[in-house]
Structures are given as structure tokens and as C-alpha cells.
GUNUKOL-809144 format. One record per residue (C-alpha): x negated, y negated, z. Coordinates in steps of 0.25 Angstrom, whole numbers. Layout:
BEGIN
<bavex X="X" Y="Y" Z="Z"/>
...
***
This chain:
BEGIN
<bavex X="89" Y="31" Z="89"/>
<bavex X="74" Y="28" Z="91"/>
<bavex X="68" Y="25" Z="105"/>
<bavex X="67" Y="10" Z="102"/>
<bavex X="71" Y="-1" Z="91"/>
<bavex X="63" Y="-2" Z="79"/>
<bavex X="61" Y="-12" Z="67"/>
<bavex X="64" Y="-4" Z="54"/>
<bavex X="64" Y="-8" Z="40"/>
<bavex X="70" Y="-4" Z="26"/>
<bavex X="71" Y="-11" Z="12"/>
<bavex X="76" Y="-9" Z="-2"/>
<bavex X="89" Y="-3" Z="2"/>
<bavex X="96" Y="-8" Z="-11"/>
<bavex X="110" Y="-5" Z="-5"/>
<bavex X="116" Y="-10" Z="-18"/>
<bavex X="111" Y="2" Z="-25"/>
<bavex X="122" Y="13" Z="-25"/>
<bavex X="112" Y="24" Z="-21"/>
<bavex X="108" Y="15" Z="-8"/>
<bavex X="122" Y="11" Z="-4"/>
<bavex X="122" Y="20" Z="8"/>
<bavex X="108" Y="17" Z="13"/>
<bavex X="113" Y="7" Z="23"/>
<bavex X="120" Y="17" Z="31"/>
<bavex X="107" Y="24" Z="34"/>
<bavex X="100" Y="12" Z="40"/>
<bavex X="102" Y="13" Z="55"/>
<bavex X="94" Y="8" Z="67"/>
<bavex X="86" Y="19" Z="74"/>
<bavex X="88" Y="10" Z="87"/>
<bavex X="98" Y="-1" Z="90"/>
<bavex X="87" Y="-11" Z="91"/>
<bavex X="81" Y="-8" Z="77"/>
<bavex X="79" Y="-19" Z="68"/>
<bavex X="79" Y="-17" Z="52"/>
<bavex X="71" Y="-24" Z="42"/>
<bavex X="77" Y="-24" Z="28"/>
<bavex X="66" Y="-27" Z="18"/>
<bavex X="74" Y="-32" Z="6"/>
<bavex X="82" Y="-26" Z="-6"/>
<bavex X="94" Y="-23" Z="2"/>
<bavex X="102" Y="-26" Z="-11"/>
<bavex X="104" Y="-36" Z="-22"/>
<bavex X="118" Y="-42" Z="-18"/>
<bavex X="119" Y="-51" Z="-7"/>
<bavex X="132" Y="-44" Z="-1"/>
<bavex X="125" Y="-31" Z="-2"/>
<bavex X="113" Y="-36" Z="5"/>
<bavex X="121" Y="-43" Z="16"/>
<bavex X="130" Y="-31" Z="19"/>
<bavex X="118" Y="-22" Z="20"/>
<bavex X="111" Y="-30" Z="29"/>
<bavex X="123" Y="-33" Z="38"/>
<bavex X="125" Y="-18" Z="39"/>
<bavex X="111" Y="-16" Z="44"/>
<bavex X="111" Y="-28" Z="53"/>
<bavex X="123" Y="-22" Z="60"/>
<bavex X="114" Y="-10" Z="64"/>
<bavex X="101" Y="-15" Z="67"/>
<bavex X="96" Y="-25" Z="78"/>
<bavex X="91" Y="-34" Z="67"/>
<bavex X="90" Y="-33" Z="52"/>
<bavex X="79" Y="-41" Z="44"/>
<bavex X="80" Y="-43" Z="29"/>
<bavex X="71" Y="-48" Z="19"/>
<bavex X="75" Y="-49" Z="4"/>
<bavex X="70" Y="-41" Z="-7"/>
<bavex X="70" Y="-44" Z="-22"/>
<bavex X="84" Y="-37" Z="-24"/>
<bavex X="90" Y="-47" Z="-14"/>
<bavex X="85" Y="-58" Z="-22"/>
<bavex X="91" Y="-53" Z="-35"/>
<bavex X="101" Y="-62" Z="-42"/>
<bavex X="113" Y="-54" Z="-46"/>
<bavex X="127" Y="-57" Z="-51"/>
<bavex X="132" Y="-60" Z="-37"/>
<bavex X="121" Y="-70" Z="-36"/>
<bavex X="123" Y="-78" Z="-49"/>
<bavex X="120" Y="-93" Z="-47"/>
<bavex X="110" Y="-91" Z="-36"/>
<bavex X="95" Y="-88" Z="-35"/>
<bavex X="87" Y="-78" Z="-27"/>
<bavex X="82" Y="-88" Z="-16"/>
<bavex X="97" Y="-92" Z="-15"/>
<bavex X="101" Y="-78" Z="-13"/>
<bavex X="90" Y="-75" Z="-3"/>
<bavex X="95" Y="-87" Z="5"/>
<bavex X="109" Y="-82" Z="5"/>
<bavex X="104" Y="-68" Z="9"/>
<bavex X="97" Y="-74" Z="21"/>
<bavex X="110" Y="-81" Z="25"/>
<bavex X="118" Y="-68" Z="24"/>
<bavex X="107" Y="-61" Z="32"/>
<bavex X="108" Y="-71" Z="43"/>
<bavex X="123" Y="-70" Z="44"/>
<bavex X="122" Y="-55" Z="47"/>
<bavex X="110" Y="-57" Z="56"/>
<bavex X="99" Y="-51" Z="47"/>
<bavex X="85" Y="-58" Z="48"/>
<bavex X="79" Y="-63" Z="35"/>
<bavex X="66" Y="-69" Z="31"/>
<bavex X="72" Y="-83" Z="34"/>
<bavex X="74" Y="-80" Z="48"/>
<bavex X="65" Y="-80" Z="60"/>
<bavex X="57" Y="-68" Z="61"/>
<bavex X="62" Y="-59" Z="72"/>
<bavex X="52" Y="-53" Z="83"/>
<bavex X="53" Y="-38" Z="84"/>
<bavex X="51" Y="-34" Z="99"/>
<bavex X="55" Y="-20" Z="98"/>
<bavex X="45" Y="-8" Z="98"/>
<bavex X="33" Y="-12" Z="90"/>
<bavex X="35" Y="-27" Z="92"/>
<bavex X="35" Y="-38" Z="94"/>
<bavex X="33" Y="-41" Z="80"/>
<bavex X="39" Y="-52" Z="71"/>
<bavex X="48" Y="-46" Z="60"/>
<bavex X="46" Y="-54" Z="48"/>
<bavex X="56" Y="-53" Z="36"/>
<bavex X="50" Y="-60" Z="24"/>
<bavex X="54" Y="-64" Z="9"/>
<bavex X="42" Y="-65" Z="1"/>
<bavex X="45" Y="-61" Z="-14"/>
<bavex X="33" Y="-58" Z="-24"/>
<bavex X="25" Y="-67" Z="-33"/>
<bavex X="19" Y="-57" Z="-44"/>
<bavex X="6" Y="-57" Z="-37"/>
<bavex X="5" Y="-42" Z="-37"/>
<bavex X="0" Y="-40" Z="-51"/>
<bavex X="-4" Y="-27" Z="-56"/>
<bavex X="-18" Y="-32" Z="-58"/>
<bavex X="-23" Y="-40" Z="-46"/>
<bavex X="-25" Y="-54" Z="-50"/>
<bavex X="-17" Y="-53" Z="-63"/>
<bavex X="-9" Y="-65" Z="-68"/>
<bavex X="5" Y="-64" Z="-64"/>
<bavex X="10" Y="-67" Z="-78"/>
<bavex X="2" Y="-56" Z="-84"/>
<bavex X="7" Y="-46" Z="-73"/>
<bavex X="21" Y="-50" Z="-75"/>
<bavex X="20" Y="-49" Z="-90"/>
<bavex X="13" Y="-35" Z="-88"/>
<bavex X="25" Y="-30" Z="-79"/>
<bavex X="35" Y="-35" Z="-90"/>
<bavex X="27" Y="-27" Z="-101"/>
<bavex X="28" Y="-15" Z="-92"/>
<bavex X="43" Y="-18" Z="-89"/>
<bavex X="41" Y="-19" Z="-74"/>
<bavex X="48" Y="-31" Z="-70"/>
<bavex X="56" Y="-33" Z="-57"/>
<bavex X="70" Y="-36" Z="-58"/>
<bavex X="67" Y="-48" Z="-49"/>
<bavex X="62" Y="-55" Z="-62"/>
<bavex X="77" Y="-55" Z="-67"/>
<bavex X="85" Y="-55" Z="-54"/>
<bavex X="78" Y="-65" Z="-44"/>
<bavex X="80" Y="-79" Z="-47"/>
<bavex X="69" Y="-87" Z="-38"/>
<bavex X="75" Y="-101" Z="-41"/>
<bavex X="72" Y="-112" Z="-36"/>
<bavex X="58" Y="-105" Z="-36"/>
<bavex X="53" Y="-103" Z="-50"/>
<bavex X="49" Y="-89" Z="-48"/>
<bavex X="48" Y="-78" Z="-38"/>
<bavex X="33" Y="-81" Z="-35"/>
<bavex X="37" Y="-95" Z="-31"/>
<bavex X="48" Y="-90" Z="-22"/>
<bavex X="38" Y="-80" Z="-16"/>
<bavex X="28" Y="-91" Z="-13"/>
<bavex X="38" Y="-99" Z="-6"/>
<bavex X="42" Y="-87" Z="3"/>
<bavex X="27" Y="-84" Z="6"/>
<bavex X="25" Y="-98" Z="11"/>
<bavex X="38" Y="-98" Z="20"/>
<bavex X="35" Y="-85" Z="25"/>
<bavex X="20" Y="-87" Z="29"/>
<bavex X="24" Y="-100" Z="36"/>
<bavex X="34" Y="-92" Z="45"/>
<bavex X="24" Y="-81" Z="47"/>
<bavex X="14" Y="-90" Z="52"/>
<bavex X="23" Y="-95" Z="63"/>
<bavex X="25" Y="-82" Z="69"/>
<bavex X="20" Y="-79" Z="83"/>
<bavex X="7" Y="-71" Z="79"/>
<bavex X="8" Y="-63" Z="92"/>
<bavex X="17" Y="-53" Z="86"/>
<bavex X="15" Y="-45" Z="73"/>
<bavex X="25" Y="-45" Z="61"/>
<bavex X="33" Y="-36" Z="53"/>
<bavex X="32" Y="-42" Z="39"/>
<bavex X="44" Y="-39" Z="30"/>
<bavex X="45" Y="-42" Z="15"/>
<bavex X="53" Y="-35" Z="4"/>
<bavex X="40" Y="-35" Z="-5"/>
<bavex X="27" Y="-29" Z="1"/>
<bavex X="17" Y="-38" Z="6"/>
<bavex X="6" Y="-30" Z="1"/>
<bavex X="3" Y="-26" Z="-14"/>
<bavex X="-2" Y="-12" Z="-10"/>
<bavex X="12" Y="-5" Z="-9"/>
<bavex X="15" Y="-9" Z="-24"/>
<bavex X="4" Y="1" Z="-28"/>
<bavex X="14" Y="11" Z="-28"/>
<bavex X="24" Y="5" Z="-37"/>
<bavex X="27" Y="13" Z="-49"/>
<bavex X="26" Y="0" Z="-58"/>
<bavex X="14" Y="-8" Z="-53"/>
<bavex X="20" Y="-21" Z="-60"/>
<bavex X="31" Y="-21" Z="-50"/>
<bavex X="22" Y="-26" Z="-39"/>
<bavex X="23" Y="-40" Z="-45"/>
<bavex X="37" Y="-41" Z="-39"/>
<bavex X="33" Y="-34" Z="-25"/>
<bavex X="25" Y="-45" Z="-17"/>
<bavex X="14" Y="-55" Z="-17"/>
<bavex X="-1" Y="-56" Z="-14"/>
<bavex X="2" Y="-67" Z="-4"/>
<bavex X="7" Y="-57" Z="7"/>
<bavex X="-5" Y="-47" Z="6"/>
<bavex X="-11" Y="-51" Z="20"/>
<bavex X="2" Y="-54" Z="27"/>
<bavex X="2" Y="-41" Z="35"/>
<bavex X="-11" Y="-46" Z="41"/>
<bavex X="-8" Y="-61" Z="41"/>
<bavex X="5" Y="-59" Z="49"/>
<bavex X="1" Y="-48" Z="58"/>
<bavex X="11" Y="-38" Z="52"/>
<bavex X="14" Y="-25" Z="60"/>
<bavex X="21" Y="-20" Z="48"/>
<bavex X="26" Y="-25" Z="34"/>
<bavex X="39" Y="-21" Z="29"/>
<bavex X="43" Y="-21" Z="14"/>
<bavex X="51" Y="-14" Z="3"/>
<bavex X="53" Y="-17" Z="-12"/>
<bavex X="44" Y="-6" Z="-17"/>
<bavex X="53" Y="5" Z="-14"/>
<bavex X="41" Y="13" Z="-9"/>
<bavex X="44" Y="16" Z="5"/>
<bavex X="31" Y="18" Z="13"/>
<bavex X="22" Y="14" Z="25"/>
<bavex X="8" Y="9" Z="22"/>
<bavex X="-3" Y="2" Z="30"/>
<bavex X="-11" Y="-10" Z="26"/>
<bavex X="-21" Y="-17" Z="35"/>
<bavex X="-15" Y="-8" Z="46"/>
<bavex X="-1" Y="-15" Z="44"/>
<bavex X="11" Y="-6" Z="41"/>
<bavex X="18" Y="-9" Z="28"/>
<bavex X="32" Y="-2" Z="27"/>
<bavex X="39" Y="-2" Z="13"/>
<bavex X="53" Y="1" Z="18"/>
<bavex X="62" Y="2" Z="5"/>
<bavex X="73" Y="12" Z="2"/>
<bavex X="74" Y="9" Z="-13"/>
<bavex X="83" Y="15" Z="-24"/>
<bavex X="89" Y="29" Z="-23"/>
<bavex X="81" Y="33" Z="-36"/>
<bavex X="69" Y="30" Z="-28"/>
<bavex X="72" Y="35" Z="-14"/>
<bavex X="79" Y="48" Z="-19"/>
<bavex X="66" Y="52" Z="-26"/>
<bavex X="55" Y="48" Z="-16"/>
<bavex X="64" Y="49" Z="-3"/>
<bavex X="66" Y="38" Z="7"/>
<bavex X="61" Y="34" Z="20"/>
<bavex X="67" Y="41" Z="32"/>
<bavex X="72" Y="34" Z="40"/>
<bavex X="75" Y="23" Z="29"/>
<bavex X="72" Y="12" Z="39"/>
<bavex X="57" Y="11" Z="42"/>
<bavex X="52" Y="8" Z="57"/>
<bavex X="43" Y="-4" Z="57"/>
<bavex X="42" Y="-7" Z="72"/>
<bavex X="38" Y="0" Z="80"/>
<bavex X="27" Y="5" Z="71"/>
<bavex X="30" Y="20" Z="67"/>
<bavex X="20" Y="30" Z="71"/>
<bavex X="18" Y="35" Z="57"/>
<bavex X="22" Y="30" Z="43"/>
<bavex X="37" Y="32" Z="41"/>
<bavex X="36" Y="34" Z="26"/>
<bavex X="26" Y="43" Z="19"/>
<bavex X="26" Y="48" Z="5"/>
<bavex X="23" Y="62" Z="0"/>
<bavex X="22" Y="68" Z="-14"/>
<bavex X="34" Y="76" Z="-17"/>
<bavex X="35" Y="90" Z="-24"/>
<bavex X="36" Y="82" Z="-37"/>
<bavex X="24" Y="75" Z="-35"/>
<bavex X="31" Y="62" Z="-33"/>
<bavex X="29" Y="54" Z="-20"/>
<bavex X="41" Y="54" Z="-10"/>
<bavex X="43" Y="49" Z="4"/>
<bavex X="40" Y="60" Z="14"/>
<bavex X="52" Y="65" Z="22"/>
<bavex X="51" Y="63" Z="38"/>
<bavex X="40" Y="72" Z="43"/>
<bavex X="36" Y="77" Z="30"/>
<bavex X="21" Y="80" Z="30"/>
<bavex X="11" Y="74" Z="20"/>
<bavex X="2" Y="73" Z="12"/>
<bavex X="7" Y="58" Z="11"/>
<bavex X="4" Y="50" Z="-1"/>
<bavex X="0" Y="38" Z="8"/>
<bavex X="-11" Y="46" Z="13"/>
<bavex X="-16" Y="49" Z="-1"/>
<bavex X="-18" Y="34" Z="-4"/>
***
């Protein structure tokens, strides 16, 4: 156990995948007062999502959840519904087990590193992260299709009654900015969203076109505008710690076994957000094969982040 409670985070557990089925057993508090952020992509099926969050809620002082794209997918169990309706149902399921959602009042973390508002958000994407800045959206999407880089969201997310995902995204942005503006500015924030708030982390994607489904230009200054002490996200399956405008950004995903078995995974799996850690908790090195991998605890550099 640590000396005091901490605010911790993890994302992209994908517990419905057979290779990740046992990962929940590894996620335990370091202190009885720990809070846990779960930044999306727990699973696709409502039952799997609820059961996983219920297990975690039974261990941590508080659990906060934001949806990822996989929670919004419409599968066989969701026939006859839309993604907004599924999201509403997940919010009710979370409330029934005491898990905080983007629709609930933002809690104030008063433990070490606080006080700070902990802000779970659901913002989606709007195709504004085009491969060429300023490129028309239609041209960017057409180019992605030609290169056969199309997110499964295009087939599995049903945004109705919104005409498309960008329209739903705009609605989420308006509602979230309204709530953020009402927060007591005395305290900093911890901003949580499944998709990154900044485009910069998508530079490391294997397929640059995939950035179209990763966020929106509308949030580029939110870490400054809303006094962020830290920003937490997932989605990219590239766990790392970066600094932008002196604000710490934590990509806290696990990802799929085919990914983490090759490049390693963060240890511990949950990342400490508050109090601020003394040093980056995830560093990357170049392995013997020449491919990047996550450094083991205590492994010396050179670190790839220092080369950028």
C-alpha cells in the first residue's frame, strides 16, 4: 500500500477479448482511498461493461467512467437501438452501481495533489484531424477509404437521431463547455476523455488516416482554458506520458494482447494521475529488434521520448 490515496487511471481494457479476460483481477487499489478513472473501451456488450465496472467499484473508493467508441457500437444484443440510446442506458447502469459518468456532477478530489475537479467527458470526434491540415473532410475520408483505413465506427456506431458523428460531437462539445464554465475556477481540473484532446499524439499512429476518428480541433486549447493539472485519455493504444504547455497528458490504455505482448505494458497497469508523479511512469526504448517497446521499471535509457 502507498503512503496515501491516489487518483489512478486505465483505459482500453477490452475485457470481452479472450486474451484480456483476466486483466480485471490485476487492477487493485494501492491504498483504500484510491479513486480509479476508466477512460473508455471497457468492452462492447452492455453486460460486460456493467460487470467489469461493478467489480472495480467494489475495490476502489470511487470509479469514474467515460465511454469509448467500443461502448457505442451496436451489436446483436443492441438491435433496435441507437448509440445515443445505448449510451443513456450505460449511464443508468453505472449510476445503479455507484460509478460516476459524464452526466453526473464532477467530483472534487481532495486527496494528495488536490483539490482538483475530476471531469469525465464524452466528446467523440468530427473528422477535423485530416492528414493534410485544412483538407476538406470529404476528400480526407475518400482518401482514407482508398487506402483501406476506415474505422469500424463507420459501420457499428448509429448516431441517430443525430445525422452523423460530427453532429453528435458538436452537441457534446456545447453541453460540456457549458458545464466546465460553471466550475469554481479556484481549483484545477483533471480532464478525462477517451479520445485525445490534442492532435499531436496521433503523429505516432501507424496509419495517419486513422486520426480522422480520434478527436476534434475544437478541444486543442482545453487544457489551458480549463486549468488542467493533467489530461487523461486512451483510444490510441500507445501508452505514454507527454507534456504540452506544461500540462501532463497521460495515455493510459492497455489495448489488445497482440499489441501489449509485443511492446510490453505499463507496470503497474493503472497510472497515477494525482498526486503528480516525480517522473514519467511510462518510457519507451528501442528493443534489440530495433522496434520500440515500453521500458521495464527501472530500465535505463536512452528513451525514445528524449530523441524527439
